[in-house]
VEXDREN-2710 file (C-alpha; in Angstrom, 1 decimal):
% VEXDREN-2710
k/r/px/py/pz
1/MET/-54.1/-10.3/5.8
2/THR/-57.3/-10.9/3.4
3/ASP/-56.5/-14.2/1.9
4/SER/-59.4/-16.6/1.4
5/PRO/-59.6/-19.1/4.4
6/PRO/-58.7/-22.9/3.6
7/ARG/-61.8/-24.7/3.0
8/PRO/-62.0/-28.5/4.3
9/ALA/-62.3/-31.2/1.1
10/SER/-65.7/-32.0/2.2
11/GLY/-66.9/-28.5/1.2
12/ARG/-68.5/-28.0/5.0
13/SER/-66.8/-25.8/7.6
14/SER/-66.0/-27.7/10.7
15/LEU/-67.6/-24.8/13.1
16/THR/-70.1/-23.0/10.9
17/GLY/-71.7/-26.2/9.0
18/ASP/-72.7/-26.1/5.6
19/VAL/-71.9/-22.9/3.9
20/GLY/-71.3/-24.3/0.3
21/GLY/-75.0/-22.8/-0.7
22/ALA/-74.3/-19.3/0.9
23/VAL/-74.0/-16.5/-1.7
24/ARG/-71.0/-14.6/-1.4
25/PRO/-70.8/-10.7/-2.2
26/GLY/-69.0/-9.7/-5.4
27/ARG/-65.8/-8.1/-5.3
28/GLY/-67.5/-5.0/-6.6
29/VAL/-70.5/-5.1/-4.3
30/GLU/-67.9/-6.2/-1.3
31/ALA/-65.5/-3.1/-2.2
32/ALA/-68.7/-0.8/-1.7
33/LEU/-70.3/-2.1/1.1
34/VAL/-66.8/-1.7/2.6
35/VAL/-66.1/1.8/1.7
36/ALA/-70.0/2.8/2.6
37/LEU/-69.3/1.3/6.5
38/VAL/-65.9/2.6/6.7
39/LEU/-67.5/6.2/5.6
40/THR/-70.4/6.1/7.8
41/LEU/-67.5/5.1/10.8
42/ALA/-65.7/7.9/9.8
43/GLY/-68.9/10.2/9.6
44/GLN/-69.8/9.2/13.2
45/LEU/-66.2/10.0/14.4
46/ALA/-66.1/13.1/12.7
47/TRP/-69.1/14.2/14.5
48/GLY/-67.9/13.2/17.8
49/ILE/-64.5/15.4/17.5
50/VAL/-66.5/18.4/16.6
51/SER/-69.4/18.1/19.1
52/ASP/-68.0/16.6/22.4
53/GLY/-66.3/18.9/24.8
54/LEU/-63.4/18.2/26.3
55/THR/-63.3/15.0/28.6
56/ASN/-61.5/14.6/32.1
57/ASP/-58.6/12.7/30.6
58/GLU/-58.0/14.9/27.5
59/VAL/-56.8/17.8/29.1
60/LEU/-54.0/16.0/30.5
61/TYR/-53.0/13.8/27.5
62/VAL/-53.2/16.6/24.9
63/SER/-50.8/18.8/27.1
64/ALA/-48.1/16.1/28.1
65/GLY/-48.1/14.7/24.7
66/TYR/-47.3/18.0/23.2
67/ARG/-44.7/18.3/25.6
68/GLN/-43.1/15.1/24.8
69/LEU/-42.9/15.4/21.0
70/ALA/-42.1/19.5/21.0
71/LEU/-40.1/19.6/24.1
72/GLY/-39.0/15.9/24.9
73/ASP/-40.0/16.2/28.4
74/PHE/-41.8/13.3/29.7
75/ARG/-42.8/14.3/33.0
76/LEU/-46.5/15.4/32.6
77/SER/-48.0/12.1/32.5
78/PRO/-46.2/9.6/34.3
79/ALA/-48.6/7.3/35.3
80/HIS/-48.9/5.7/32.0
81/PRO/-46.6/5.0/28.7
82/PRO/-46.1/8.1/26.3
83/LEU/-47.2/6.5/23.0
84/ALA/-51.0/7.5/23.0
85/PRO/-50.0/11.3/24.3
86/SER/-47.5/11.3/21.6
87/LEU/-50.2/10.1/19.0
88/ALA/-52.3/12.7/19.9
89/ALA/-49.9/15.2/19.6
90/LEU/-49.2/14.6/15.9
91/GLY/-52.4/16.4/15.4
92/LEU/-50.6/19.7/16.8
93/LEU/-47.8/19.8/14.8
94/GLY/-48.2/22.6/12.5
95/LEU/-50.3/24.3/14.6
96/HIS/-47.5/26.0/16.6
97/PRO/-49.7/26.2/20.3
98/ARG/-47.9/28.9/22.9
99/VAL/-46.3/26.5/25.2
100/PRO/-46.5/28.2/29.0
101/PRO/-43.1/27.8/31.5
102/LEU/-43.3/24.7/33.5
103/GLU/-42.4/26.2/36.9
104/ARG/-41.1/24.0/39.5
105/GLY/-43.6/23.1/41.7
106/GLU/-46.7/24.2/39.7
107/PRO/-49.5/21.9/39.8
108/ILE/-49.4/19.7/36.7
109/LEU/-52.9/20.3/36.2
110/GLU/-53.2/23.8/36.6
111/TRP/-50.1/24.1/33.6
112/CYS/-52.3/22.2/31.4
113/ARG/-55.1/24.2/31.8
114/GLN/-52.8/27.1/31.2
115/PHE/-51.9/25.5/28.0
116/VAL/-55.1/24.2/26.7
117/HIS/-57.4/27.1/28.1
118/VAL/-56.0/30.2/28.6
119/GLN/-52.6/30.4/26.0
120/ASN/-54.5/28.5/23.4
121/GLU/-57.9/28.3/22.0
122/ALA/-59.0/24.9/23.0
123/GLY/-61.6/23.8/20.4
124/PRO/-59.0/24.0/17.3
125/LEU/-56.6/22.2/19.6
126/LEU/-58.6/19.7/20.6
127/ARG/-60.1/18.7/17.5
128/ARG/-56.7/18.2/15.7
129/ALA/-55.4/16.1/19.0
130/ARG/-58.5/13.9/18.4
131/VAL/-57.7/13.0/14.8
132/PRO/-55.2/11.0/14.7
133/VAL/-56.9/8.7/17.0
134/ALA/-59.7/8.6/14.9
135/ILE/-57.8/7.6/12.2
136/LEU/-56.4/4.9/14.3
137/THR/-59.7/3.6/15.2
138/LEU/-60.8/3.4/11.2
139/LEU/-57.4/1.5/10.6
140/LEU/-58.6/-1.1/13.5
141/SER/-61.9/-1.6/11.5
142/LEU/-60.6/-2.4/8.7
143/LEU/-58.2/-4.8/10.7
144/LEU/-60.8/-6.4/12.1
145/TRP/-62.7/-6.9/8.2
146/GLY/-59.6/-8.3/7.2
147/TRP/-58.9/-11.0/9.8
148/ALA/-62.3/-11.7/9.8
149/ARG/-62.4/-12.3/5.9
150/ALA/-59.2/-14.2/6.0
151/LEU/-60.8/-16.5/8.7
152/ALA/-64.1/-17.2/7.0
153/GLY/-64.9/-15.3/4.2
154/PRO/-66.2/-12.2/2.6
155/GLN/-69.4/-12.3/4.4
156/ALA/-67.6/-12.6/7.8
157/GLY/-65.4/-9.6/7.0
158/LEU/-68.5/-7.5/6.2
159/ALA/-70.3/-8.4/9.2
160/ALA/-67.3/-7.7/11.2
161/LEU/-66.8/-4.0/9.9
162/CYS/-70.6/-3.5/10.6
163/LEU/-70.3/-4.6/14.1
164/ALA/-67.4/-2.3/14.5
165/ALA/-68.6/0.6/12.7
166/PHE/-71.7/1.0/14.8
167/HIS/-70.4/0.0/18.3
168/PRO/-71.1/2.5/20.8
169/SER/-68.2/2.4/22.5
170/LEU/-65.9/2.2/19.6
171/VAL/-67.6/5.0/18.0
172/ALA/-67.7/7.1/21.5
173/HIS/-63.5/6.6/22.4
174/GLY/-62.7/5.9/19.0
175/HIS/-62.1/9.7/18.7
176/LEU/-60.9/11.0/22.1
177/ALA/-57.3/11.9/22.9
178/THR/-57.2/9.0/25.5
179/THR/-55.3/6.2/26.1
180/ASP/-58.3/3.7/25.3
181/ALA/-58.7/3.4/21.4
182/PRO/-55.0/3.4/20.9
183/ALA/-54.5/0.3/23.7
184/THR/-57.4/-1.2/22.0
185/ALA/-56.0/-1.2/18.6
186/PHE/-52.5/-1.9/19.3
187/THR/-53.7/-4.9/21.5
188/VAL/-55.7/-6.4/18.0
189/LEU/-52.5/-5.3/16.2
190/ALA/-50.6/-7.7/18.4
191/ALA/-53.0/-10.2/18.5
192/TRP/-53.7/-10.2/14.6
193/ALA/-49.8/-10.5/14.4
194/PHE/-49.4/-13.4/16.4
195/TRP/-52.0/-15.1/14.7
196/TYR/-50.4/-14.4/11.6
197/TRP/-46.8/-15.7/12.4
198/LEU/-48.7/-19.1/13.5
199/ARG/-50.0/-19.6/10.2
200/ALA/-46.5/-19.6/8.9
201/PRO/-43.7/-18.8/11.5
202/GLY/-40.9/-16.8/10.0
203/THR/-38.6/-14.2/11.3
204/GLY/-39.9/-11.2/9.3
205/ARG/-43.5/-12.3/10.8
206/ALA/-41.6/-12.6/14.3
207/LEU/-40.3/-8.8/14.3
208/LEU/-44.0/-8.0/13.3
209/VAL/-45.2/-9.5/16.5
210/ALA/-42.5/-7.8/18.7
211/ALA/-42.8/-4.4/17.3
212/ALA/-46.8/-4.6/17.7
213/LEU/-46.6/-5.8/21.1
214/GLY/-43.6/-2.9/21.7
215/LEU/-46.8/-0.5/20.4
216/ALA/-49.2/-1.8/22.7
217/ALA/-46.9/-2.3/25.7
218/ALA/-45.9/1.7/25.2
219/THR/-49.5/2.5/25.4
220/ARG/-51.0/0.4/28.1
221/VAL/-48.8/-1.7/30.5
222/THR/-52.0/-3.8/30.5
223/SER/-51.7/-4.9/26.9
224/PHE/-49.3/-7.6/27.9
225/VAL/-52.5/-9.7/28.7
226/VAL/-51.7/-10.7/25.3
227/VAL/-48.8/-12.6/26.3
228/PRO/-49.9/-15.3/28.4
229/VAL/-53.1/-16.0/26.1
230/ALA/-50.7/-16.2/23.2
231/LEU/-48.7/-18.7/25.1
232/VAL/-51.3/-20.8/25.5
233/VAL/-52.5/-20.8/22.2
234/LEU/-48.9/-21.8/21.2
235/LEU/-48.8/-24.6/23.4
236/GLY/-51.7/-25.7/21.9
237/ALA/-50.3/-25.3/18.2
238/TRP/-47.5/-27.3/19.5
239/ARG/-49.2/-30.5/20.3
240/ASP/-51.6/-30.0/17.5
241/ARG/-50.3/-32.7/14.2
242/ALA/-51.1/-30.1/11.7
243/ARG/-48.7/-27.2/13.2
244/PRO/-46.9/-25.2/10.7
245/PRO/-43.3/-27.0/10.3
246/GLY/-40.3/-25.8/12.0
247/LEU/-42.8/-24.3/14.5
248/GLY/-40.1/-24.8/17.3
249/ARG/-37.3/-23.2/15.7
250/SER/-39.4/-20.3/14.5
251/SER/-40.4/-19.9/18.4
252/LEU/-37.1/-19.3/19.6
253/ALA/-36.7/-16.6/16.9
254/LEU/-39.9/-15.0/18.3
255/LEU/-38.6/-15.1/22.2
256/LEU/-35.7/-13.3/20.9
257/ALA/-37.4/-10.9/18.7
258/LEU/-39.8/-9.5/21.5
259/ALA/-36.9/-10.0/24.0
260/LEU/-34.9/-7.4/21.5
261/VAL/-37.6/-5.4/20.1
262/VAL/-40.2/-4.5/22.6
263/PRO/-37.7/-3.0/24.7
264/ALA/-36.7/-0.9/22.0
265/VAL/-40.0/0.2/21.2
266/LEU/-40.5/1.4/24.5
267/TRP/-37.0/3.4/24.8
268/ALA/-38.2/4.4/21.6
269/ALA/-41.6/6.1/23.0
270/TYR/-39.5/7.6/25.7
271/GLY/-37.6/9.7/23.3
272/LEU/-34.6/7.0/24.1
273/HIS/-33.9/8.7/27.7
274/ASP/-35.2/7.9/31.0
275/THR/-38.0/10.7/32.5
276/PRO/-37.8/11.2/36.3
277/TRP/-41.2/11.5/38.4
278/PRO/-42.3/15.3/38.8
279/GLU/-41.6/15.8/42.3
280/ASP/-45.1/17.7/43.0
281/LEU/-47.0/14.7/41.7
282/MET/-46.1/12.0/44.2
283/GLN/-43.0/10.0/45.5
284/ARG/-41.8/6.9/43.1
285/PRO/-44.4/4.4/44.5
286/ARG/-43.0/1.2/45.9
287/VAL/-44.9/-2.1/45.5
288/GLY/-44.3/-4.1/48.4
289/GLY/-43.4/-8.1/48.5
290/GLY/-42.6/-10.4/45.4
291/GLY/-43.6/-7.8/43.0
292/ALA/-41.1/-5.2/44.5
293/ALA/-38.0/-7.7/43.9
294/PHE/-39.0/-8.3/40.5
295/LEU/-39.7/-4.5/39.5
296/ASP/-36.1/-4.0/41.3
297/ALA/-34.4/-6.4/39.2
298/VAL/-35.9/-5.2/36.4
299/ASP/-34.6/-1.2/36.8
300/ALA/-31.7/-3.0/38.0
301/THR/-30.6/-4.2/34.2
302/ARG/-31.9/-1.1/32.4
303/VAL/-33.6/-3.3/29.6
304/VAL/-37.0/-0.9/29.4
305/PRO/-37.0/2.8/31.0
306/VAL/-37.0/3.1/34.8
307/ALA/-40.0/5.7/34.1
308/TYR/-42.0/2.8/32.7
309/THR/-41.6/0.5/35.5
310/ALA/-42.1/3.2/37.9
311/GLY/-45.6/3.5/36.0
312/LEU/-46.2/-0.1/36.6
313/ARG/-45.9/0.3/40.1
314/PHE/-48.1/3.7/40.4
315/GLN/-50.7/1.3/38.6
316/ILE/-50.3/-1.6/40.9
317/GLU/-50.5/0.7/44.3
318/HIS/-53.7/2.4/42.7
319/GLY/-55.1/-0.8/42.2
320/ARG/-54.4/-2.0/45.7
321/GLU/-56.2/1.6/47.1
322/GLY/-59.1/1.2/44.7
323/HIS/-61.2/3.9/43.2
324/VAL/-64.5/5.4/44.6
325/GLY/-67.0/3.9/41.8
326/TYR/-71.0/3.8/41.3
327/LEU/-73.2/0.6/40.3
328/LEU/-77.2/0.4/40.5
329/GLY/-77.0/3.3/43.2
330/GLU/-74.3/2.2/45.3
331/ARG/-70.8/3.8/45.7
332/ARG/-67.8/1.6/46.8
333/ARG/-64.1/2.3/46.4
334/THR/-63.7/-2.0/46.1
335/GLY/-65.5/-3.0/43.1
336/TRP/-68.2/-5.1/42.7
337/TRP/-67.8/-8.6/40.5
338/SER/-70.8/-8.0/38.7
339/TYR/-69.8/-4.6/37.2
340/GLY/-68.3/-5.7/33.9
341/LEU/-71.1/-7.9/33.1
342/VAL/-73.7/-5.1/34.1
343/ALA/-71.5/-2.4/32.0
344/PHE/-71.7/-4.6/29.4
345/GLY/-75.4/-5.4/29.5
346/VAL/-76.1/-2.0/29.2
347/LYS/-74.0/-0.1/27.4
348/ASN/-74.1/-2.6/24.2
349/THR/-77.0/-2.3/21.4
350/PRO/-79.2/-5.1/21.6
351/GLY/-78.3/-6.3/18.0
352/PHE/-74.8/-6.9/19.3
353/LEU/-76.0/-8.6/22.2
354/LEU/-78.4/-10.9/20.1
355/ALA/-75.9/-11.5/17.6
356/LEU/-73.1/-12.3/20.5
357/ALA/-75.5/-14.9/22.0
358/GLY/-76.2/-16.7/18.3
359/ALA/-72.5/-16.9/17.5
360/ALA/-72.1/-18.3/20.8
361/TRP/-74.9/-21.0/19.9
362/VAL/-73.4/-21.9/16.7
363/ILE/-69.9/-22.1/18.0
364/ALA/-70.8/-24.2/20.3
365/ARG/-72.7/-26.5/18.5
366/GLY/-70.4/-26.9/15.6
367/ARG/-67.6/-29.1/15.4
368/LYS/-64.1/-28.3/16.2
369/PRO/-62.5/-26.4/13.6
370/GLU/-60.2/-28.1/11.1
371/GLU/-58.3/-25.5/10.2
372/PRO/-55.5/-24.5/12.5
373/SER/-55.5/-20.6/11.7
374/LEU/-59.3/-20.8/12.4
375/ARG/-58.7/-22.4/15.7
376/ALA/-56.0/-20.1/17.3
377/ALA/-58.1/-17.4/16.4
378/LEU/-60.8/-18.3/18.3
379/GLY/-58.6/-19.5/20.9
380/LEU/-56.8/-15.8/21.0
381/SER/-60.3/-14.4/20.9
382/ILE/-62.5/-16.2/23.2
383/GLY/-58.9/-15.9/25.7
384/LEU/-58.8/-12.3/25.3
385/ALA/-62.0/-11.6/25.8
386/LEU/-62.4/-13.5/28.9
387/THR/-59.2/-12.2/30.5
388/VAL/-60.3/-8.3/30.1
389/PHE/-63.7/-9.3/31.8
390/LEU/-62.1/-10.8/34.5
391/ALA/-59.5/-8.5/35.0
392/VAL/-62.4/-5.7/35.2
393/SER/-64.3/-7.9/37.1
394/LEU/-61.3/-8.7/39.9
395/GLY/-60.2/-5.3/39.7
396/ARG/-60.9/-1.9/42.0
397/ILE/-60.8/0.5/39.4
398/GLN/-64.1/0.2/38.2
399/ILE/-65.1/4.1/36.5
400/GLY/-65.9/2.9/33.1
401/GLU/-67.1/0.7/30.6
402/ARG/-64.1/1.7/28.5
403/TYR/-61.8/-0.8/30.6
404/LEU/-63.9/-3.4/28.6
405/LEU/-63.0/-2.0/25.2
406/PRO/-60.1/-4.1/24.5
407/ALA/-62.7/-7.0/24.5
408/TYR/-65.0/-5.9/21.7
409/PRO/-62.6/-6.4/18.8
410/PHE/-62.3/-10.0/19.6
411/LEU/-66.3/-10.6/20.5
412/ILE/-66.5/-9.1/17.2
413/LEU/-64.5/-11.7/15.4
414/LEU/-66.2/-14.3/17.3
415/VAL/-69.6/-13.1/15.9
416/ALA/-68.1/-12.7/12.4
417/VAL/-67.0/-16.1/11.8
418/ALA/-70.4/-17.5/12.7
419/VAL/-72.1/-15.7/9.9
420/PRO/-71.8/-17.5/7.1
421/ALA/-73.7/-20.3/9.0
422/ILE/-76.3/-18.0/10.1
423/TRP/-76.7/-17.1/6.8
424/ALA/-77.0/-20.4/5.2
425/ARG/-79.8/-21.3/7.3
426/ARG/-83.8/-21.0/6.4
427/LEU/-84.5/-17.3/7.8
428/GLY/-81.0/-16.6/8.5
429/LYS/-80.6/-13.7/6.1
430/ALA/-83.5/-12.2/7.6
431/ALA/-82.0/-12.7/11.1
432/LEU/-78.9/-11.2/10.2
433/LEU/-80.8/-8.2/8.8
434/LEU/-82.7/-7.4/11.9
435/LEU/-79.5/-7.9/13.9
436/ALA/-78.1/-5.4/12.2
437/LEU/-80.7/-3.0/11.9
438/ALA/-81.0/-3.5/15.6
439/HIS/-77.4/-2.8/16.1
440/ALA/-76.9/-0.1/13.9
441/GLY/-80.3/1.8/14.6
442/PRO/-79.4/2.7/18.8
443/THR/-76.0/3.8/17.7
444/LEU/-77.1/6.5/14.9
445/ALA/-80.2/7.2/17.2
446/ALA/-77.7/8.2/20.1
447/THR/-75.5/10.3/17.7
448/PRO/-77.0/13.8/18.4
449/GLY/-76.6/13.4/21.8
450/GLY/-73.0/11.8/21.9
451/ALA/-72.0/7.9/21.8
452/LEU/-70.6/8.2/25.4
453/SER/-73.6/8.3/27.2
454/TYR/-75.2/5.7/25.2
455/PHE/-77.3/3.3/27.3
456/ASN/-79.3/0.8/25.8
457/VAL/-83.4/0.0/26.5
458/LEU/-82.0/-2.5/29.6
459/ALA/-80.7/0.8/31.6
460/GLY/-83.8/3.1/30.5
461/GLY/-82.0/4.6/27.4
462/ARG/-79.7/7.6/28.2
463/ASP/-81.9/9.3/30.4
464/GLY/-82.1/5.9/32.7
465/GLY/-78.0/5.6/32.9
466/HIS/-77.7/7.6/35.8
467/ARG/-79.3/4.9/37.8
468/VAL/-76.9/1.9/36.7
469/LEU/-73.2/3.4/35.8
470/LEU/-71.9/7.0/36.2
471/ASP/-68.3/8.2/35.5
472/SER/-67.1/7.8/32.2
473/ASN/-70.2/5.9/31.1
474/LEU/-72.0/8.6/31.3
475/ASP/-70.3/12.2/32.6
476/TRP/-66.7/12.6/31.5
477/GLY/-67.0/16.3/31.1
478/GLN/-68.2/16.1/27.7
479/ASP/-71.2/17.8/27.7
480/LEU/-70.9/21.3/28.3
481/PRO/-71.1/22.0/24.7
482/ARG/-74.6/20.4/24.7
483/LEU/-75.7/22.6/27.7
484/ALA/-74.6/25.6/25.7
485/ALA/-77.0/24.3/23.2
486/TRP/-79.8/23.9/25.2
487/MET/-79.3/27.7/26.9
488/ARG/-79.5/28.7/23.5
489/ARG/-82.5/26.8/22.3
490/GLU/-84.4/27.5/25.6
491/GLY/-83.8/31.3/25.9
492/VAL/-81.9/30.6/29.1
493/GLY/-79.3/33.3/29.8
494/HIS/-78.0/32.5/33.2
495/VAL/-76.9/29.2/35.2
496/GLN/-75.6/28.0/38.4
497/LEU/-73.5/25.2/37.4
498/ALA/-72.2/22.2/39.8
499/TYR/-69.7/20.7/36.9
500/GLN/-67.3/17.7/37.1
501/GLY/-64.8/18.0/34.5
502/SER/-61.9/19.7/32.3
503/ASP/-63.4/21.6/29.8
504/ASP/-64.2/25.5/30.8
505/PRO/-67.5/27.1/30.3
506/ALA/-66.4/30.4/29.7
507/ARG/-65.1/29.1/26.3
508/LEU/-68.7/28.2/25.1
509/GLY/-70.1/31.6/26.2
510/ILE/-72.3/29.6/29.3
511/ASP/-72.8/32.5/31.8
512/ARG/-72.8/30.8/35.1
513/GLU/-72.0/30.7/38.9
514/ASP/-70.2/27.8/40.1
515/LEU/-71.5/25.7/42.8
516/PRO/-69.4/22.6/44.4
517/GLY/-67.9/21.0/41.9
518/GLU/-64.5/19.5/40.6
519/HIS/-62.9/21.7/37.7
520/LEU/-59.9/23.1/36.9
521/TYR/-61.1/26.9/36.2
522/PRO/-61.4/29.5/38.7
523/ALA/-65.1/29.1/40.4
524/ARG/-67.5/32.0/40.7
525/PRO/-69.6/30.9/44.1
526/PRO/-73.3/32.4/43.9
527/ALA/-74.4/34.7/46.6
528/VAL/-77.4/32.8/46.9
529/PRO/-76.6/29.0/46.2
530/PHE/-79.6/26.8/44.4
531/SER/-81.7/29.6/43.1
532/GLY/-82.7/30.3/39.3
533/VAL/-81.7/27.4/36.8
534/VAL/-79.6/24.8/38.4
535/VAL/-77.4/22.8/36.3
536/VAL/-76.0/19.6/38.3
537/SER/-73.5/16.7/36.7
538/PRO/-74.9/13.1/37.3
539/ASN/-71.5/12.5/38.9
540/LEU/-72.0/15.1/41.1
541/LEU/-76.0/14.5/42.2
542/GLN/-75.0/10.8/43.2
543/GLY/-72.3/12.4/45.3
544/LEU/-69.3/10.4/43.4
545/VAL/-66.8/13.2/44.6
546/PRO/-66.3/12.1/48.5
547/ARG/-64.2/15.5/49.6
548/LEU/-67.7/17.4/48.9
549/GLY/-69.8/15.3/51.2
550/ASP/-73.0/14.9/49.6
551/PRO/-74.3/18.6/48.9
552/TYR/-77.2/18.0/46.0
553/ALA/-78.5/14.7/48.2
554/PRO/-81.9/17.0/48.7
555/LEU/-82.0/17.3/44.6
556/ARG/-82.3/13.7/44.2
557/GLN/-85.3/13.4/46.1
558/ARG/-87.4/15.7/43.0
559/GLN/-87.4/15.3/39.8
560/PRO/-85.6/17.2/37.3
561/ASP/-87.3/20.0/34.9
562/ASP/-85.2/19.1/32.3
563/ARG/-82.2/17.5/31.1
564/ALA/-79.3/19.8/29.0
565/GLY/-77.5/16.9/27.7
566/VAL/-76.5/14.2/30.7
567/TYR/-76.8/17.3/32.9
568/PHE/-79.9/17.6/35.2
569/VAL/-81.5/20.9/35.4
570/TYR/-83.8/22.1/37.8
571/ARG/-85.9/25.4/38.0
572/LEU/-85.9/26.3/41.8
573/GLY/-87.6/30.2/42.2
574/PRO/-86.0/33.6/41.5
575/GLY/-82.2/33.8/40.5
END
């Protein structure tokens, strides 16, 4: 993975221009920088583990994962494949949490609340469940370093690692016990494994590709996006005069490996048995049209668990129905074609945006790469990044920039391979240093308030983010610990709270009465609503929960008196 890339005989890179005079860091310096960057990323992830409260999805995934590993019961989270919850549950091994009985017909989220908040102490449970995801994120950063180094040398490797270590979205989701970071990591692993196989096709590498794709598919069904992009790259390799010997025969071996290993990994992820859907969640979703016939045929073969295709049916139906989203003050269930572009523009650092623009300019002006492995890597990176953006733009479930997360590692690779050419240019070193500062600085500055709610200057920072995006872009229920800290700092003993999320204010010592919201804990309605210190979730303030109506519309007409984390604070007289 970290072997030096082949160089053209002319001493010039066909992509990046004359890099023969570029100064390469010594191995000792490179090793020190790698260790420093990995430790910096580890520190940011560790801070997020202890400072972020429970996010909306974690209460389900942590609970479902433990039932999967400890009891072999896969019913709690049927809409997604089970690998990510099981990964989070690895952190709970040895903790021996109390497991309440799951009664027939009991609401799943109520059982999850009992498991996380009632029968156990939520803080230790949550911190332990996040550790495996953080470790996987660190491994992803090292994979990007090694892949970029193999493509364009040590400078490219260090650039990729720097971009990953300070990417606000990777930091934000890289420590949460959800599906986002694991799906991203395994998707990148599958793409790297295919590239690695394409350099020197063989049976062992074909099995590696199949295993990696199986892990990705067992985490999220959308990870199969690797397959069509890889197929296009493979077709290009077949037409290449410089293709590896035996590519045709090895391609057949790869297809056989995929056909055997991917289903085996899926069955293993489900504990080698099928899983019925909980009768109290929903009837097994049925997809109409040609999709139904295809999925019915797959079910008939039992090549993969029926629970897996049932989850796929649910995702298809969910995509058709849509989900209430928010963009630039507008609420809509059918989505916007511009959602992904806007989210990308406001949730990335200025340094990353400028570096990507510079890399695009270098790549566009460069000659077609002579090295087949570099062409393949660029094809995979561009193809997968564009496919992810296209899926987000055309989809109806636009509830977070996190759906773009799988695209970021491939964009990082594109920037990294252009770094040696920029380094070799006049003023290139100064430009790269400024870009690094403009990338790392905003992310580190956002750390105390949490990377999840980071917005760049285009959105007016965190304080202006609610005007552009909501939901998991800003308020995923994670900021109750910051509200508790604000109350202690300001000497506020009691609040009226409008909360949306899965956390519990009581565990953080928040004395409150409950205004209309969306939460799991029993409400304490106030005798006199909207009096005293009123704290409102951004999602609720903007009317993002249709069943509640729009009770906070009058508050939108006035400036908040303060902000406590992401929450809006209003002082409304006696209380």
